[in-house]
C-alpha positions in Angstrom: -21.8 6.0 -5.3 -20.8 6.9 -8.8 -17.1 6.2 -9.6 -15.0 7.8 -12.2 -14.2 5.5 -15.2 -10.6 5.2 -14.0 -11.6 4.2 -10.5 -14.2 1.8 -11.8 -11.6 0.2 -14.0 -9.3 -0.3 -11.0 -12.0 -1.8 -8.9 -13.0 -4.1 -11.7 -9.4 -5.2 -12.2 -9.0 -5.8 -8.5 -12.1 -7.9 -8.4 -10.9 -10.0 -11.4 -7.6 -10.5 -9.5 -9.5 -11.4 -6.3 -11.4 -14.2 -8.1 -8.1 -15.7 -9.3 -6.4 -15.3 -6.0 -9.2 -17.0 -4.1 -9.3 -19.8 -6.6 -5.6 -20.5 -6.1 -5.3 -19.8 -2.4 -4.2 -22.8 -0.3 -3.5 -24.8 -3.5 0.2 -25.5 -2.7 1.5 -23.6 -5.7 5.0 -23.9 -6.9 7.2 -21.0 -5.8 9.9 -19.4 -7.9 12.4 -17.0 -6.4 13.3 -13.9 -8.5 16.6 -12.3 -8.8 15.8 -9.9 -5.9 15.1 -12.9 -3.7 11.4 -12.3 -3.5 9.0 -15.2 -4.3 6.5 -15.4 -7.2 3.8 -17.9 -7.9 1.3 -18.7 -10.7 -1.2 -16.6 -8.8 1.0 -13.4 -9.0 1.3 -13.7 -12.7 -2.3 -14.6 -13.5 -3.6 -11.8 -11.3 -1.4 -9.2 -13.0 -2.3 -10.4 -16.5 -6.0 -10.1 -15.6 -5.5 -6.6 -14.2 -3.4 -5.5 -17.1 -5.9 -6.7 -19.7 -8.7 -4.7 -18.0 -6.7 -1.5 -17.5 -5.1 -1.4 -20.9 -8.3 -2.3 -22.8 -10.1 0.7 -21.2 -7.2 3.1 -21.1 -4.8 2.0 -24.0 -2.8 5.2 -23.9 -1.8 4.8 -20.2 1.6 3.5 -19.1 1.8 0.3 -17.0 4.3 -0.5 -14.2 3.7 -4.0 -12.9 5.5 -6.2 -10.4 5.5 -9.4 -12.5 4.8 -8.7 -16.2 7.1 -5.7 -16.7 6.5 -2.1 -17.6 5.8 0.1 -20.5 5.3 3.8 -20.8 6.9 4.7 -17.5 7.2 8.3 -18.7 3.5 8.5 -19.8 1.3 11.2 -18.4 -0.9 8.6 -16.9 0.7 5.5 -15.3 -0.9 2.5 -13.6 1.2 1.0 -10.7 0.2 -2.6 -9.9 1.3 -5.2 -7.4 -1.0 -8.2 -8.1 -0.3 -9.9 -4.8 1.5 -7.8 -2.2 2.4 -10.3 0.4 3.3 -13.3 -1.7 5.0 -14.9 1.3 1.7 -14.7 3.2 -0.1 -16.2 0.2 2.4 -19.1 0.0 2.2 -19.8 3.8 -1.6 -19.7 3.6 -2.6 -16.8 5.8 -4.8 -14.0 4.5 -2.5 -11.0 4.9 -2.0 -10.4 1.2 -3.6 -7.9 -1.2 -3.8 -6.5 -4.6 -2.6 -2.9 -5.0 -3.6 -0.8 -8.0 -2.8 2.9 -8.2 -2.8 5.6 -10.8 -0.1 8.3 -11.1 -0.9 11.4 -13.2 2.0 13.6 -14.2 4.0 12.3 -11.2 1.1 12.6 -8.7 -0.7 9.7 -7.1 -4.4 10.3 -7.7 -6.2 7.0 -7.3 -5.8 3.8 -5.2 -7.4 0.5 -4.7 -6.3 -1.9 -2.0 -8.1 -5.3 -2.1 -7.5 -8.1 0.4 -9.8 -10.8 -1.0 -9.4 -13.5 1.6 -9.2 -11.0 4.6 -12.3 -9.4 3.3 -11.4 -5.8 2.8 -11.5 -3.4 -0.2 -10.3 0.1 0.3 -10.3 2.8 -2.4 -9.7 6.5 -2.8 -9.5 9.1 -5.4 -8.0 12.5 -4.9 -10.6 15.0 -3.7 -13.3 12.4 -3.2 -12.4 10.8 0.1 -11.4 7.3 1.1 -13.6 4.3 1.8 -13.3 0.8 3.2 -16.0 -1.7 2.1 -18.1 1.4 1.3 -17.7 3.1 4.7 -15.9 6.5 4.8 -12.5 6.5 6.4 -10.9 9.2 8.7 -7.7 9.2 10.6 -7.5 9.7 14.3 -6.8 12.9 16.2 -4.2 11.4 18.6 -1.4 13.9 18.9 1.1 12.5 21.4 3.4 9.5 21.4 2.2 8.5 24.8 -1.3 8.0 23.5 -0.4 6.7 20.1 -0.6 3.2 18.6 2.1 2.7 15.9 2.6 -0.2 13.5 6.0 -0.9 12.0 7.2 -3.1 9.2 10.3 -4.0 7.1 12.7 -2.4 9.6 15.9 -4.1 8.3 17.4 -1.0 6.7 16.3 1.2 9.5 18.1 -1.1 12.0 21.3 -0.6 10.0 21.0 3.2 9.8 21.4 6.3 11.9 17.7 6.5 12.8 17.6 3.2 14.7 18.4 4.8 18.1 15.8 7.5 17.5 13.2 4.9 16.6 14.0 3.0 19.9 13.3 6.2 21.8 10.0 6.6 20.1 9.0 3.0 20.8 9.8 3.5 24.5 7.2 6.3 24.7 4.4 4.8 22.7 1.1 3.6 24.2 1.1 0.6 21.8 3.5 -0.8 19.2 2.5 -3.5 16.7 3.6 -4.9 13.3 0.4 -5.5 11.4 2.3 -5.2 8.1 1.5 -4.9 4.4 -2.0 -3.5 3.6 -3.5 -3.9 7.0 -1.7 -1.3 9.0 -2.6 1.3 6.4 -6.2 0.3 6.4 -6.2 0.6 10.2 -4.4 4.0 10.0 -6.9 5.4 7.5 -9.8 4.1 9.7 -8.4 5.8 12.8 -7.8 2.5 14.6 -4.1 3.1 14.9 -2.3 6.4 14.6 1.0 5.9 12.6 3.0 3.6 10.4 6.8 3.4 10.0 8.4 1.2 7.3 11.6 0.8 5.5 12.6 -1.5 2.6 9.5 -0.8 0.7 8.8 -0.6 -3.1 6.5 2.0 -4.6 4.2 -0.7 -5.9 3.6 -1.9 -2.3 2.4 1.5 -1.1 1.2 3.7 -4.1 -2.5 2.9 -3.7 -2.2 3.2 0.1 -0.7 6.7 -0.2 -3.9 8.0 -1.8 -6.1 6.1 0.7 -4.3 7.5 3.8 -4.2 11.0 2.4 -7.8 11.0 1.4 -8.7 9.8 5.0 -7.0 13.0 6.2 -3.5 11.6 6.9 0.0 12.6 5.9 2.1 10.1 3.9 5.9 10.8 3.3 9.1 9.0 3.5 11.0 8.8 6.8 12.7 12.1 6.1 9.4 13.9 5.3 10.1 13.8 1.6 7.4 13.3 -1.1 6.5 9.9 -2.4 7.7 8.9 -5.9 8.8 5.9 -7.9 12.1 5.6 -6.0 10.6 5.8 -2.5 11.8 3.1 -0.1 10.6 4.2 3.3 7.4 5.4 4.9 6.2 7.7 7.7 2.4 7.9 7.7 0.2 9.3 10.4 -2.5 11.8 11.2 -1.2 15.3 10.7 -0.4 16.2 14.3 1.4 12.9 15.1 3.3 13.0 11.8 4.9 16.3 12.9 5.8 14.7 16.3 7.3 11.6 14.7 9.2 13.5 12.1 10.8 15.7 14.8 11.6 12.6 16.9 13.2 10.8 13.9 15.2 13.9 12.9 
């Protein structure tokens, strides 16, 4: 498969980060807690520096929004969004549920995404209009269209539990065939592959989900916030599903 220069750069950057992450995994690294109470390690910073070097050397005019090394050109026409290790707590506690997330936003629209889980062994990628792939295999969401037949994965539900949608969420859970909390990259990979049918999250950051938005959409899914709104830099919640089930869930949450 021939990739566009932008997608190839993102894949190369993700692979560079994967080599660093694998070399530092299970090394008992020192952990620093940032002002927002989230942890950061040497691996987070080294991975982002490697990603940034590749992306900016190949596309010097593009903006960069990173989790650890700051941002520049947030108002640029082309903006890279990077979370070098999404799931730092998993990385620190030495289980493989962490990933590198790289996305490209063009004129406010997410157009490219790479989601690389180097220890778990999955790399998903997508580019608008070209489909989504997991380890080279095309992805397609399921056709499940009822809650009673659906498998849903939920994550980061703290703010949902404090808000007006919590009771509605409970009603949804009572009707589901299966409820799980796979978390982070994994439930979006499963959704795009048609292995589960929906994901609900709150308390998210755009850097956590930007690449996954493109992957799920290119697999045929719908990806919005919990109110059905579009995804942007300020998005903090997720409702992602196949098209039929997204409509069902949006009605149930409203």
